[in-house]
MARLUM-523921 format. One record per residue (C-alpha): x, y, z; residue in three letters; chain; residue number from 0. Coordinates in nm, 3 decimals. Example, Ala and Ser with C-alpha at 12.3 -4.5 7.8 and 13.67 -1.06 7.14 Angstrom:
2
        px        py        pz   resn   chain   resi
     1.230    -0.450     0.780    ala       A      0
     1.367    -0.106     0.714    ser       A      1
REM end
This chain:
193
        px        py        pz   resn   chain   resi
     6.449    -1.464     8.943    met       A      0
     6.123    -1.651     8.967    ala       A      1
     5.876    -1.496     9.207    ala       A      2
     5.816    -1.697     9.522    gly       A      3
     6.124    -1.918     9.492    thr       A      4
     6.224    -1.846     9.852    gly       A      5
     6.591    -1.872     9.764    glu       A      6
     6.801    -1.717    10.038    trp       A      7
     6.500    -1.561    10.208    thr       A      8
     6.373    -1.421     9.881    gly       A      9
     6.647    -1.157     9.854    leu       A     10
     6.879    -1.332     9.607    phe       A     11
     6.822    -1.589     9.337    gly       A     12
     7.036    -1.769     9.081    arg       A     13
     7.009    -1.589     8.752    ser       A     14
     6.971    -1.762     8.418    ser       A     15
     7.205    -1.500     8.269    leu       A     16
     7.530    -1.675     8.370    ala       A     17
     7.631    -1.945     8.623    pro       A     18
     7.802    -1.698     8.860    thr       A     19
     7.537    -1.423     8.841    val       A     20
     7.274    -1.374     9.111    phe       A     21
     6.973    -1.147     9.079    glu       A     22
     6.880    -0.921     9.369    val       A     23
     6.505    -0.907     9.437    ala       A     24
     6.344    -0.565     9.393    ala       A     25
     6.266    -0.537     9.764    gly       A     26
     6.629    -0.606     9.860    ala       A     27
     6.789    -0.356     9.623    arg       A     28
     6.780    -0.063     9.871    pro       A     29
     6.956    -0.279    10.138    arg       A     30
     7.226    -0.380     9.891    val       A     31
     7.273    -0.020     9.773    arg       A     32
     7.298     0.102    10.136    glu       A     33
     7.565    -0.160    10.204    trp       A     34
     7.755    -0.059     9.889    leu       A     35
     7.738     0.309     9.989    ala       A     36
     7.900     0.226    10.323    ala       A     37
     8.185     0.034    10.156    gln       A     38
     8.512     0.169    10.029    ser       A     39
     8.520    -0.010     9.694    val       A     40
     8.616     0.078     9.339    ala       A     41
     8.322     0.197     9.130    thr       A     42
     8.263     0.268     8.763    ala       A     43
     7.967     0.354     8.543    trp       A     44
     7.864     0.364     8.180    thr       A     45
     7.630     0.625     8.036    arg       A     46
     7.555     0.581     7.667    asp       A     47
     7.234     0.724     7.517    pro       A     48
     7.179     0.406     7.313    his       A     49
     7.253     0.151     7.589    ala       A     50
     7.138     0.086     7.945    pro       A     51
     7.297     0.296     8.219    ala       A     52
     7.525     0.072     8.426    val       A     53
     7.681     0.127     8.767    glu       A     54
     7.938    -0.123     8.893    ala       A     55
     8.112    -0.189     9.223    trp       A     56
     8.412    -0.422     9.253    ala       A     57
     8.350    -0.667     9.538    val       A     58
     8.556    -0.980     9.613    ala       A     59
     8.586    -1.200     9.301    asp       A     60
     8.330    -1.000     9.104    gly       A     61
     8.099    -0.726     9.213    gly       A     62
     7.757    -0.572     9.189    val       A     63
     7.608    -0.437     8.868    val       A     64
     7.306    -0.204     8.856    ala       A     65
     7.135    -0.176     8.518    val       A     66
     6.879     0.092     8.437    ala       A     67
     6.723     0.059     8.094    arg       A     68
     6.479     0.306     7.951    trp       A     69
     6.268     0.201     7.654    thr       A     70
     6.045     0.456     7.482    pro       A     71
     5.677     0.364     7.457    ala       A     72
     5.607     0.157     7.148    gly       A     73
     5.974     0.071     7.091    ala       A     74
     6.054    -0.287     6.993    pro       A     75
     6.222    -0.507     7.258    pro       A     76
     6.597    -0.467     7.281    ala       A     77
     6.671    -0.838     7.226    gly       A     78
     7.006    -0.905     7.388    glu       A     79
     6.997    -0.594     7.612    ala       A     80
     7.051    -0.667     7.978    leu       A     81
     6.725    -0.635     8.174    pro       A     82
     6.702    -0.361     8.435    ser       A     83
     6.794    -0.481     8.780    gly       A     84
     7.068    -0.533     9.035    leu       A     85
     7.301    -0.829     8.990    tyr       A     86
     7.572    -0.984     9.205    val       A     87
     7.854    -1.129     8.994    val       A     88
     8.079    -1.395     9.146    gly       A     89
     8.041    -1.659     9.416    phe       A     90
     8.271    -1.473     9.658    gly       A     91
     8.074    -1.149     9.615    ala       A     92
     7.751    -1.342     9.674    phe       A     93
     7.883    -1.507     9.993    arg       A     94
     8.025    -1.178    10.122    leu       A     95
     7.704    -0.987    10.055    leu       A     96
     7.477    -1.247    10.214    thr       A     97
     7.702    -1.251    10.524    ala       A     98
     7.710    -0.870    10.544    ala       A     99
     7.331    -0.847    10.515    leu       A    100
     7.269    -1.135    10.757    gly       A    101
     7.092    -1.345    10.496    val       A    102
     7.096    -1.722    10.553    pro       A    103
     7.336    -1.864    10.297    arg       A    104
     7.323    -2.200    10.122    pro       A    105
     7.465    -2.461    10.361    ala       A    106
     7.670    -2.631    10.089    arg       A    107
     7.862    -2.486     9.795    pro       A    108
     7.648    -2.423     9.490    leu       A    109
     7.731    -2.611     9.168    pro       A    110
     8.067    -2.481     9.044    gly       A    111
     8.133    -2.279     9.360    glu       A    112
     8.468    -2.316     9.536    pro       A    113
     8.486    -2.342     9.914    leu       A    114
     8.528    -2.005    10.087    phe       A    115
     8.666    -1.915    10.427    asp       A    116
     8.415    -1.643    10.511    leu       A    117
     8.643    -1.472    10.764    asp       A    118
     8.927    -1.457    10.511    ala       A    119
     8.686    -1.329    10.245    leu       A    120
     8.570    -1.046    10.476    cys       A    121
     8.926    -0.953    10.571    leu       A    122
     9.034    -0.948    10.205    ala       A    123
     8.736    -0.726    10.118    his       A    124
     8.826    -0.478    10.393    glu       A    125
     9.191    -0.470    10.284    ala       A    126
     9.128    -0.370     9.920    val       A    127
     9.171    -0.003     9.841    ser       A    128
     8.916     0.164     9.610    pro       A    129
     9.211     0.306     9.414    thr       A    130
     9.385    -0.031     9.372    cys       A    131
     9.447    -0.066     8.995    pro       A    132
     9.311    -0.423     8.990    asp       A    133
     8.992    -0.322     9.170    ala       A    134
     8.944    -0.020     8.942    val       A    135
     8.992    -0.242     8.636    glu       A    136
     8.745    -0.494     8.779    gln       A    137
     8.480    -0.223     8.832    ala       A    138
     8.540    -0.082     8.482    glu       A    139
     8.505    -0.430     8.334    leu       A    140
     8.176    -0.482     8.517    leu       A    141
     8.050    -0.144     8.393    ala       A    142
     8.075    -0.268     8.034    thr       A    143
     7.792    -0.518     8.098    cys       A    144
     7.517    -0.358     7.891    val       A    145
     7.408    -0.677     7.714    asp       A    146
     7.374    -1.048     7.790    leu       A    147
     7.679    -1.155     7.592    gln       A    148
     7.909    -0.906     7.764    thr       A    149
     7.778    -1.002     8.108    leu       A    150
     7.842    -1.370     8.034    arg       A    151
     8.194    -1.296     7.909    leu       A    152
     8.281    -1.070     8.204    val       A    153
     8.135    -1.313     8.461    ala       A    154
     8.329    -1.600     8.301    gly       A    155
     8.653    -1.400     8.290    ala       A    156
     8.624    -1.292     8.654    leu       A    157
     8.541    -1.647     8.761    asp       A    158
     8.839    -1.786     8.570    ala       A    159
     9.069    -1.521     8.719    ala       A    160
     8.955    -1.598     9.074    ser       A    161
     8.965    -1.977     9.047    thr       A    162
     9.295    -2.115     9.169    pro       A    163
     9.454    -2.344     8.919    thr       A    164
     9.653    -2.649     9.004    arg       A    165
     9.988    -2.684     8.831    pro       A    166
     9.988    -2.944     8.558    val       A    167
    10.264    -3.200     8.590    val       A    168
    10.377    -3.343     8.258    val       A    169
    10.584    -3.659     8.228    ala       A    170
    10.895    -3.648     8.006    pro       A    171
    10.725    -3.802     7.699    ala       A    172
    10.439    -3.551     7.715    gly       A    173
    10.215    -3.800     7.896    arg       A    174
    10.039    -3.704     8.215    arg       A    175
    10.134    -3.907     8.521    pro       A    176
     9.881    -4.158     8.650    ser       A    177
     9.655    -4.027     8.925    pro       A    178
     9.715    -4.362     9.098    phe       A    179
    10.092    -4.419     9.098    pro       A    180
    10.184    -4.786     9.135    arg       A    181
    10.512    -4.721     9.316    asp       A    182
    10.346    -4.628     9.645    arg       A    183
    10.037    -4.757     9.825    pro       A    184
     9.736    -4.533     9.881    pro       A    185
     9.741    -4.346    10.212    thr       A    186
     9.396    -4.474    10.317    thr       A    187
     9.138    -4.713    10.186    gly       A    188
     9.184    -4.959     9.904    thr       A    189
     9.197    -4.927     9.531    leu       A    190
     8.946    -5.128     9.339    thr       A    191
     8.885    -5.189     8.988    gly       A    192
REM end
C-alpha cells in the first residue's frame, strides 16, 4: 500500500498482490487483530522453518492473513515470498471488516466487486461456526499463502467460489439464445441499432 494514499482513512488499501486482496496499514493491524480475537471464526496457521509464518482467519468470502517473515542479515531477497504484513482477502471480508471497525467504506462497488447487503453479510458472519468444515477448510487454505503465486491462486479460488453464477441457457442446436428475443417487446425503453 502506498504511503499517504488516504484510501479508507489510511487503514486499508488495494494491494497489487491480487484484485481481491487488501493490505492493512501497520497502524491498523492491532485494531484488526483485536477484532479477530473477539470473533468466533475458524483459524489455521503454518509454521515452516523455510517459509514465512502465516496465521489465517476465515471471514465471509475470504479472510484475514497475517504473514511474518524473518530474513537473516545478509540473506538474498526471497523473490516470490509474500511480504510480511496483514492482508484482507475477499470483497465481503473487506466490507465486513470496514463496517465492524467503523471505517468509511467506498460509496460504490470497487472494480469486480459484487453488491453486498451489509446487514445480511453481518448476520451470515455471526451464524458461521468456527468448527464448520467449510470455514475450517477456508482458513486452512488461507494459511497456505506463503508466496505470491499461492496467494493469487487462493484469492482467485475463494472469489470464484463466492461469486454467484447465472445458469447458462443453451438452445437445442448448441447456440445461445439471443439476449434480445424478437418474439416479445422490451419491458421499457427502445431498442436501437
